[in-house]
Each structure stands twice: as structure tokens, then as C-alpha cells.
MIFIDREN-861931 format. One record per residue (C-alpha): residue in three letters; x, y, z negated. Coordinates in steps of 0.1 Angstrom, whole numbers. Layout:
 res    xx    yy    zz
 ala     X     Y     Z
...
***
This chain:
 res    xx    yy    zz
 met   685   275  -406
 thr   651   280  -424
 thr   624   254  -417
 gln   591   269  -408
 pro   564   258  -433
 thr   537   235  -420
 val   511   253  -441
 thr   511   281  -466
 val   486   285  -494
 his   484   319  -510
 leu   470   321  -546
 met   455   356  -551
 arg   444   368  -585
 his   412   389  -587
 gly   413   427  -594
 glu   406   446  -626
 val   372   438  -642
 his   349   464  -657
 asn   351   455  -694
 pro   350   486  -716
 glu   338   465  -746
 arg   371   445  -744
 ile   354   411  -744
 val   372   379  -736
 tyr   349   372  -707
 gly   365   339  -695
 arg   338   321  -675
 leu   309   343  -685
 pro   287   355  -656
 his   281   391  -645
 tyr   316   405  -652
 ala   322   425  -620
 leu   353   443  -607
 ser   358   479  -618
 glu   361   507  -593
 lys   399   504  -596
 gly   396   466  -592
 gln   377   471  -560
 gln   406   493  -547
 met   431   467  -558
 val   417   438  -539
 arg   412   459  -508
 met   449   466  -509
 ser   456   429  -511
 ala   432   422  -483
 gln   449   449  -462
 glu   482   432  -468
 phe   467   399  -455
 ala   452   418  -425
 gln   486   433  -417
 arg   502   398  -419
 ala   476   385  -395
 gln   482   413  -372
 asp   519   404  -373
 gly   511   369  -363
 ala   502   350  -394
 lys   475   323  -388
 ile   453   329  -418
 val   423   306  -412
 his   408   295  -445
 leu   395   313  -476
 val   385   297  -509
 cys   375   314  -542
 ser   364   307  -577
 pro   326   308  -581
 leu   328   336  -607
 leu   316   371  -597
 arg   349   388  -600
 thr   367   364  -577
 arg   338   364  -552
 glu   340   402  -551
 ser   378   400  -547
 ala   374   377  -517
 ala   348   400  -501
 pro   373   425  -484
 ile   393   395  -470
 thr   360   383  -454
 glu   354   418  -441
 leu   389   424  -427
 leu   398   388  -415
 gly   363   375  -407
 leu   368   344  -430
 glu   339   329  -449
 ala   347   325  -486
 his   341   289  -498
 ala   335   286  -536
 asp   355   259  -553
 gln   348   250  -590
 arg   384   236  -593
 val   400   271  -591
 ile   378   286  -618
 glu   391   304  -650
 ala   404   282  -678
 asp   378   272  -705
 asn   385   293  -736
 tyr   372   290  -772
 phe   375   327  -776
 glu   351   334  -747
 gly   326   361  -756
 glu   347   374  -785
 his   355   411  -789
 val   392   419  -789
 thr   399   443  -819
 arg   430   462  -826
 gln   438   437  -853
 gly   436   409  -828
 leu   416   377  -826
 leu   443   355  -842
 arg   441   374  -876
 asn   405   364  -881
 arg   404   334  -904
 lys   373   319  -887
 his   395   311  -856
 trp   424   294  -874
 gly   410   259  -869
 lys   415   263  -832
 leu   451   274  -834
 tyr   468   243  -846
 asn   484   233  -813
 pro   496   261  -790
 leu   513   235  -768
 arg   481   220  -755
 pro   465   246  -762
 ser   440   237  -789
 trp   418   268  -782
 gly   410   259  -746
 glu   414   238  -715
 pro   447   219  -716
 tyr   474   234  -693
 leu   479   201  -676
 asp   442   198  -667
 gln   443   232  -651
 val   474   222  -630
 lys   457   190  -619
 arg   425   206  -607
 met   444   235  -591
 ala   467   211  -573
 ser   438   192  -559
 ala   422   224  -546
 ile   455   236  -531
 gln   460   202  -513
 asp   425   204  -499
 ala   429   240  -488
 ala   462   231  -471
 arg   446   202  -453
 thr   416   223  -441
 ala   440   251  -429
 tyr   460   226  -409
 asp   429   211  -394
 lys   418   246  -383
 gly   451   261  -373
 gly   477   235  -369
 glu   514   242  -376
 gly   519   274  -395
 ala   483   278  -406
 gln   477   297  -439
 ala   449   296  -465
 ile   440   320  -493
 ile   426   309  -527
 val   413   337  -550
 ser   416   325  -586
 his   426   336  -621
 gln   458   345  -639
 leu   462   315  -662
 pro   454   287  -637
 ile   477   303  -611
 trp   505   308  -635
 val   505   273  -651
 thr   504   259  -615
 arg   534   279  -606
 leu   552   267  -638
 gly   544   231  -629
 leu   556   235  -593
 glu   589   250  -605
 gly   595   223  -630
 arg   592   246  -660
 leu   573   239  -693
 leu   536   248  -691
 gln   537   262  -726
 his   546   299  -724
 asp   542   334  -739
 pro   513   351  -720
 arg   533   383  -719
 thr   558   366  -695
 arg   533   357  -668
 gln   542   370  -634
 cys   507   371  -620
 asn   494   406  -621
 leu   460   419  -609
 ala   454   412  -572
 ser   488   397  -569
 ile   497   370  -543
 thr   517   339  -551
 ser   526   319  -520
 leu   532   282  -517
 asp   547   264  -487
 phe   541   228  -476
 lys   568   214  -454
 ser   549   184  -441
 thr   513   172  -435
 asp   515   148  -465
 phe   493   171  -485
 asp   483   144  -510
 his   518   136  -521
 glu   541   166  -512
 met   547   192  -539
 pro   546   227  -522
 gln   574   251  -530
 val   568   286  -544
 ser   580   308  -516
 gly   569   343  -526
 tyr   552   367  -550
 ser   540   402  -542
 glu   519   429  -558
 pro   502   449  -531
 ala   481   467  -558
 ser   510   477  -580
 pro   505   515  -575
 leu   472   511  -594
 tyr   485   492  -625
 gly   490   523  -647
 gly   466   523  -676
 val   451   489  -669
 ile   442   468  -700
 gln   446   431  -695
 leu   429   406  -718
 pro   431   368  -722
 gly   407   349  -701
 ser   410   372  -672
***
């Protein structure tokens, strides 16, 4: 017999960003969703709306303060009537390469960057993976607590964030090494990673990864994905 989760927190990644110059945009302001990105996040919002219509109690919405995540949360606000609360803890990872142009030769072949590449396990070129997990975990716990306060048993929250923070959080929850090959990340554009809490001890319980879906997968063809996205 399956136990009903006390609270579910969904981690949604933003949609495709308009970035024809192929810049590692990281935390830079003014990087907005592309037209296709807008379509992607609407598909994910429609997925949440369908779940709500089927009985899901989605009562709380959080997003990273960056433009692309605020825009990704907008159709959820429109379809579910939830105000998006910005939370600095779910922002993109800090990245030394922010603002750099990605060439065909690649960033890593440029000698001026080699001093930042000495420790891929931390990683030495950006915010440590463990620091990302810690801040994300704190935000997830608070989102779960707020959802429970608003909706009680079975309440659900949505956090709109970024690929790397979502992925390393999932790795940590699944007991896997945080160090990884970026090509192996299962966290595509506008995807939804779901986490279940089984009790109300949000400060100490580790939620379980209960699902992953890609409502926008029909739009993935031809999309270019860069680090810091």
C-alpha cells in the first residue's frame, strides 16, 4: 500500500532563453525566455493546471529572482492564480565563466581560464555543489512548510529554478555523488522534478524524489543548451 505524501514540492526548470550570442548568462540580468521558451513553460503550466483539475492541491509558488524564472512562473500564476514569491536561495549557481562567449573551440581550451579548472570536484570555477544543495534544501523545506500551512495534508508547492541547482539537489537526495558529467543531467528545459515529504518534520526529513516529467519535450528539437542555464 502506497503512503500518500504529506507534501509534494515540484522543482521546475525555466524554459529556453533567447541567447543568439551564446553567452554563459548565469546570473546576468535581462536574459529573457525565447518565443519557444514561452511555449515550453506554458506547456508545463498547463500540466500543473490539469493536475489541479484532477484534484492536486497546488497552493504555493516560488521562483528564482532572475528574469527567465520569473517569466517561467508567469503562466502558472495565470492558470492557477498563485502569486510567485521570489527566493534568492533557488537562484542559478555562481559561475566564473558568466558573461563569456561560448565558441566552437570551447571555453576550456582557452589558457586564460586554466587557473579556474584545477578542481572539478568542488568545482573550482563556481559555487560549490554542496553549497547549492544546502541553500536549495532550505528553500524546499520552507516551501513544503508553507504549502502544508496553506493546504494541509497532500498540499503541493512549485519552485521554478535552474538546471544545476535542481540536478545536484536530486543527486544529493538520491545519495549519489554531486560531481557529475553535465551531459548526464536529467533536468531538461521546463521539466518537473517532484519531491515527496512523508511527514511534517520538514526541518529534518529528507524528501524522496518521486517523479520526473518533460511536458515541453515536443519542443526540444534544435534547442542549444549552455552551462549556467
